C-alpha positions in Angstrom: 0.0 0.0 0.0 2.8 2.4 0.8 4.4 1.7 -2.6 1.1 2.4 -4.3 0.7 5.6 -2.5 4.2 6.7 -3.5 3.4 6.0 -7.2 0.2 8.0 -6.9 2.2 10.9 -5.3 4.8 10.9 -8.0 2.2 10.8 -10.8 0.4 13.7 -9.1 3.5 15.7 -8.9 4.2 15.1 -12.6 0.7 16.4 -13.3 1.4 19.4 -11.1 4.5 20.3 -13.1 2.7 19.8 -16.4 -0.1 22.1 -15.4 2.4 24.6 -14.1 4.2 24.7 -17.4 1.0 25.3 -19.2 0.1 28.1 -16.7 3.5 29.7 -17.5 2.6 29.9 -21.1 -0.8 31.4 -20.4 1.1 34.2 -18.8 4.0 34.3 -21.4 1.6 35.7 -24.0 0.2 38.6 -22.0 3.6 39.4 -20.6 4.9 39.6 -24.2 2.1 42.0 -25.0 2.7 44.3 -22.1 6.3 44.7 -23.3 5.1 45.4 -26.9 2.4 48.0 -25.8 4.8 51.0 -25.8 6.0 50.1 -29.3 2.5 49.5 -30.6 1.2 52.6 -28.9 4.0 54.7 -30.5 3.4 53.1 -34.0 -0.3 53.8 -33.9 -0.1 57.2 -32.2 -2.2 56.2 -29.2 -2.9 58.3 -26.1 -2.3 56.8 -22.6 -6.1 56.3 -22.2 -6.3 54.4 -25.5 -3.4 52.2 -24.5 -5.1 51.5 -21.2 -8.4 50.7 -22.9 -6.7 48.0 -24.9 -6.0 46.0 -21.7 -9.5 47.0 -20.4 -11.1 45.5 -23.4 -9.3 42.2 -22.8 -10.5 42.1 -19.2 -14.1 43.1 -20.1 -14.3 40.0 -22.3 -12.7 37.9 -19.6 -15.1 39.2 -17.0 -18.1 38.3 -19.1 -16.9 34.8 -19.9 -15.3 33.8 -16.6 -18.5 32.6 -14.8 -19.7 30.5 -17.8 -16.3 28.9 -17.9 -16.5 27.9 -14.3 -19.9 26.4 -14.9 -18.5 24.5 -17.9 -15.7 23.0 -15.8 -18.0 21.9 -13.0 -20.6 20.3 -15.3 -18.3 18.8 -18.0 -15.1 18.0 -16.1 -12.9 17.2 -19.1 -9.7 18.6 -17.5 -7.1 18.0 -20.2 -9.3 19.1 -23.1 -10.3 22.3 -21.3 -6.7 23.1 -20.4 -5.4 22.5 -23.9 -8.2 24.5 -25.4 -7.5 27.4 -23.1 -3.8 27.4 -23.9 -4.3 27.4 -27.7 -7.0 30.1 -27.5 -4.7 32.4 -25.5 -1.9 32.2 -28.1 -3.8 32.1 -31.4 -5.3 35.7 -31.2 -1.7 37.1 -31.0 -1.1 35.5 -34.4 -4.1 37.4 -35.8 -2.7 40.6 -34.1 0.3 40.4 -36.4 -2.0 41.5 -39.3 -3.5 44.5 -37.5 -3.3 47.9 -39.1 -5.8 49.7 -36.9 -6.8 50.2 -33.3 -10.2 48.5 -33.6 -8.9 45.2 -34.9 -6.4 45.2 -32.1 -9.2 45.5 -29.6 -11.0 42.5 -31.2 -7.8 40.4 -30.9 -7.3 41.2 -27.2 -10.9 40.4 -26.5 -10.4 37.0 -27.9 -7.4 36.5 -25.6 -9.6 37.5 -22.7 -12.2 34.8 -23.6 -9.7 32.0 -24.0 -7.6 32.7 -20.9 -10.4 32.4 -18.4 -10.8 28.6 -19.0 -7.4 27.9 -17.4 -7.9 28.8 -13.8 -11.3 27.3 -13.1 -9.9 24.0 -14.4 -6.4 24.0 -13.0 -6.7 25.5 -9.5 -9.6 23.3 -8.2 -7.9 20.2 -9.6 -4.6 20.9 -7.8 -6.4 22.0 -4.6 -8.5 18.9 -4.4 -5.6 16.5 -5.1 -3.6 18.1 -2.3 -6.2 19.2 0.3 -3.7 19.7 3.2 -1.1 21.5 1.0 -3.3 23.9 -1.0 -1.1 26.9 -0.4 2.0 25.0 -1.5 0.7 23.4 -4.7 -1.0 26.6 -5.7 2.1 28.5 -5.1 3.9 26.1 -7.5 1.2 26.8 -10.0 1.7 30.5 -9.4 5.4 30.1 -9.9 4.6 29.0 -13.5 2.8 32.3 -14.0 5.8 34.2 -12.6 8.2 32.2 -14.8 6.2 33.1 -17.9 5.8 36.7 -16.8 9.5 36.9 -16.1 11.1 35.1 -19.1 8.8 36.6 -21.7 10.0 40.2 -21.4 13.6 39.1 -21.0 13.5 37.0 -24.1 11.2 39.2 -26.3 13.2 42.3 -25.3 16.3 40.7 -26.8 14.5 39.3 -29.9 13.2 42.8 -30.7 16.7 43.7 -31.6 16.4 41.6 -34.7 12.7 41.2 -35.3 9.8 43.6 -35.4 6.8 43.2 -33.1 4.6 41.7 -35.8 7.1 38.9 -36.4 7.4 38.3 -32.7 3.6 37.7 -32.1 3.5 35.4 -35.1 6.3 33.1 -34.1 5.2 33.3 -30.5 2.2 31.0 -31.2 4.4 27.9 -31.7 5.2 27.0 -28.0 1.5 27.3 -27.0 0.4 24.8 -29.7 3.2 22.4 -28.7 2.4 22.5 -25.0 -1.4 22.2 -25.7 -0.8 19.0 -27.6 1.5 17.7 -24.7 -1.2 18.4 -22.2 -3.8 16.5 -24.3 -1.4 13.5 -24.4 0.2 13.4 -20.9 -2.9 14.5 -19.0 -5.4 12.5 -21.0 -6.6 10.6 -17.9 -6.6 13.7 -15.7 -9.6 13.9 -13.3 -10.2 14.6 -9.7 -10.8 11.3 -8.0 -13.2 10.4 -5.2 -12.1 7.7 -2.9 -14.6 5.3 -1.4 -14.3 2.5 1.2 -15.7 -0.8 0.0 -15.8 -4.1 1.8 -14.1 -6.8 -0.3 -12.3 -10.0 0.2 -8.7 -9.1 -0.4 -7.2 -12.2 1.2 -6.2 -10.1 4.3 -9.6 -9.7 5.9 -9.4 -6.0 5.5 -11.5 -3.6 3.6 -10.1 -2.6 0.2 -9.8 1.0 -1.1 -11.4 1.5 -4.5 -11.0 4.7 -6.4 -13.4 5.9 -9.0 -13.5 8.9 -11.2 -16.4 11.3 -10.8 -16.6 14.1 -13.3 -19.3 16.6 -13.8 -22.8 16.8 -12.3 -26.4 17.2 -13.3 -28.1 20.5 -13.9 -30.2 20.0 -10.8 -27.1 19.3 -8.6 -25.2 22.2 -10.1 -27.9 24.9 -9.6 -28.6 23.6 -6.1 -24.9 24.1 -5.3 -24.8 27.5 -7.1 -27.7 28.8 -5.0 -25.7 27.9 -1.8 -22.5 29.3 -3.2 -24.0 32.8 -4.0 -24.8 33.1 -0.3 -21.2 32.5 0.8 -20.0 35.7 2.5 -16.4 34.6 2.5 -16.5 34.2 -1.3 -17.8 37.8 -1.6 -15.1 39.3 0.6 -12.2 37.3 -0.9 -13.3 38.1 -4.5 -13.8 41.8 -3.8 -10.4 42.1 -2.1 -8.7 40.1 -4.9 -10.5 42.4 -7.4 -8.8 45.5 -6.0 -5.5 43.7 -5.8 -5.9 42.8 -9.5 -6.5 46.5 -10.2 -3.1 47.1 -8.6 -1.4 44.4 -10.7 -3.0 45.2 -14.0 -2.5 49.0 -13.8 1.1 48.4 -12.9 1.7 45.9 -15.7 0.3 48.4 -18.2 1.9 51.6 -17.1 5.2 50.6 -15.5 6.6 49.6 -19.0 5.3 52.9 -20.4 7.0 54.9 -17.6 10.3 53.1 -18.1 10.2 53.4 -21.9 8.8 57.0 -22.3 10.1 58.7 -19.1 13.3 56.9 -18.1 14.3 56.1 -21.7 14.9 52.4 -21.2 15.8 50.4 -24.3 13.7 47.4 -25.3 16.3 45.1 -23.8 16.6 47.1 -20.6 12.8 47.2 -20.3 12.7 43.4 -20.6 15.3 43.2 -17.8 13.3 45.5 -15.5 10.1 43.5 -16.0 12.1 40.2 -15.5 13.2 41.5 -12.2 9.6 42.3 -11.1 8.5 38.8 -11.9 11.6 37.0 -10.6 10.9 38.5 -7.2 7.4 37.2 -7.4 8.7 33.8 -8.4 10.7 33.6 -5.2 7.9 34.9 -3.1 5.1 32.6 -4.2 6.4 29.3 -2.7 7.4 31.1 0.5 4.0 32.8 1.0 2.1 29.6 0.0 4.0 27.4 2.5 3.8 30.0 5.3 0.0 30.4 4.7 -0.5 26.7 5.2 1.3 27.0 8.6 0.5 30.5 9.9 -2.9 31.2 8.2 -3.9 33.0 5.0 -5.1 36.2 6.6 -1.8 37.1 8.3 0.3 36.5 5.1 -2.1 38.5 2.8 -2.4 41.5 5.0 1.4 41.8 5.6 2.1 41.5 1.9 -0.5 44.0 0.9 0.8 46.5 3.4 4.3 46.2 2.1 3.1 46.5 -1.5 1.4 49.8 -0.7 4.4 51.2 1.1 6.8 50.4 -1.8 4.4 52.0 -4.4 4.3 55.2 -2.4 8.1 55.2 -2.3 8.3 54.7 -6.0 5.9 57.6 -6.6 7.8 59.9 -4.3 11.2 59.0 -6.0 10.4 58.5 -9.7 13.9 59.2 -10.9 15.8 57.3 -8.2 18.8 55.2 -9.2 17.3 52.5 -7.0 14.2 52.3 -9.1 14.9 48.8 -10.3 15.5 47.7 -6.7 12.1 49.1 -5.8 10.6 47.1 -8.7 12.1 43.9 -7.3 10.8 44.5 -3.8 7.4 45.4 -5.2 7.2 42.2 -7.2 8.1 40.1 -4.1 5.2 41.4 -2.1 2.6 41.9 -4.8 2.9 38.4 -6.3 3.2 36.7 -2.9 -0.5 37.3 -2.4 -1.9 35.6 -5.5 -1.6 31.8 -4.5 -2.7 32.5 -0.9 -5.9 34.2 -2.1 -6.7 31.2 -4.3 -6.0 28.7 -1.5 -8.1 30.7 0.9 -11.0 30.6 -1.6 -10.6 26.8 -1.9 -10.7 26.6 1.9 -13.9 28.6 2.0 -16.1 27.0 -0.7 -17.5 23.5 -1.5 -15.3 21.2 -3.6 -18.1 20.3 -6.0 -18.4 24.0 -6.9 -14.7 24.7 -7.0 -14.7 25.5 -10.8 -17.5 28.0 -10.4 -15.9 29.5 -7.3 -12.7 30.2 -9.2 -14.7 31.4 -12.2 -16.5 33.9 -9.9 -13.1 35.0 -8.3 -11.5 35.5 -11.7 -14.7 37.1 -13.1 -14.6 39.7 -10.3 -10.8 40.2 -10.8 -11.3 40.6 -14.6 -14.1 43.2 -14.0 -11.9 45.2 -11.7 -8.9 44.7 -13.9 -10.9 46.1 -16.8 -11.4 49.4 -15.0 -7.8 49.8 -13.8 -5.9 50.5 -17.1 -8.4 53.0 -18.5 -8.7 54.8 -15.1 -4.9 54.9 -14.8 -4.7 56.1 -18.3 -7.0 59.0 -17.6 -4.9 59.8 -14.5 -1.7 59.7 -16.5 -3.1 61.9 -19.3 -4.2 64.5 -16.7 -1.4 64.4 -14.1 1.5 62.6 -15.7 2.7 59.0 -15.8 4.3 59.0 -12.3 0.9 59.7 -10.8 -0.3 56.2 -11.7 1.8 54.9 -8.8 -0.4 56.7 -6.3 -3.4 55.3 -8.1 -2.2 51.7 -7.8 -1.2 52.3 -4.1 -4.7 53.3 -3.3 -6.2 50.2 -4.8 -4.0 47.8 -2.7 -4.9 49.7 0.5 -8.6 49.2 -0.3 -7.9 45.5 -0.9 -6.2 45.2 2.5 -9.0 47.0 4.2 -11.5 44.4 3.0 -9.4 41.5 4.4 -10.1 42.9 8.0 -13.7 41.5 7.6 -12.5 37.9 7.0 -12.4 35.4 9.9 -8.9 33.9 10.5 -10.2 30.3 9.8 -12.4 29.8 6.8 -12.2 26.1 6.0 -15.5 24.7 4.8 -16.3 22.1 7.4 -18.5 20.1 5.0 -15.5 19.6 2.7 -12.7 19.5 5.2 -12.1 15.7 5.0 -9.1 14.9 2.9 -9.6 13.6 -0.6 -7.4 11.4 -2.6 -4.4 12.9 -4.0 -3.6 10.3 -6.6 
């Protein structure tokens, strides 16, 4: 039995890493686009508000489609197919973008990205959380590391490639790795499902009860809507989603306008811009496993509040010293605390909601995040056009302060007792 458990654990860890690699690519593409935004904006002669609205358009589409995606995951349950579809759908619109000659076609392309990307999280996060019920913070931090790796390596690599290729060639060739990994997910995770373990009396020759494991995917319409009715009354879901929404405003406004500030005001080259964004994400890569593991031991609330407080403090310092020679150091510190929050929020939500509605819970979380994220770039663009680019740092600092304030209303322990029993991890 011990050997069988070890085999299941190794298989699960392989699936964790496969899902993590795919997650990295879902972030590689947007990270590439954030780097290209200053170049595209300059070529098309766009204002800061117009540039901000490009990202807003992506998140509007994502917000509208997130909840239906969560419903699809819970009712259908075909994990590998949904993951592969999401990954392909994120990359393909960037290929179409290489043909754009006007602003409106660009908006259509980013809207398609928003629709495709939202399938990933309602599928991947509940799957990992349910396979490792006692280590949610840790495994979701590994999943989050994939995001940070994609976010970090993309600007570093693309910033260098732009020395020999133009941005249209970059987005065209960039589709290849997404297609390759999507096919790999279909093959290696073809039997992926969340398992339900039942005790069954059987003659095993030892006089003991045998463990039988069966796959259970999806649910009926009646079961689903009964669970949805209960989920919408969950106060913890509302608070976590709202706080995470304001945190997403911070992240998305920063991702949009930090490259613009570095490129337009501090005169960074494309390569140096890539290095700066790499530093931001590298710090987040380091922070995610630390925060996830600590949240399993010390509690989610304590880690989140400390990280949000430090994020706000660093943003204020950056706004007060926009031309400091330590600006890249500030970026690294900011990335550490800002991205430390992400996996802990997701683990906290999984603690607080029923397992059978996990996909919808994540869909709601990311739907709220997308809705808030849609507001942030356009609002920050209006601020930048009116008061200057540096003023956006004060705007993003205010959003993370509001996010932290909401966390005060959360209880320290939010585990859903009905679903607290460990599930199979194999």
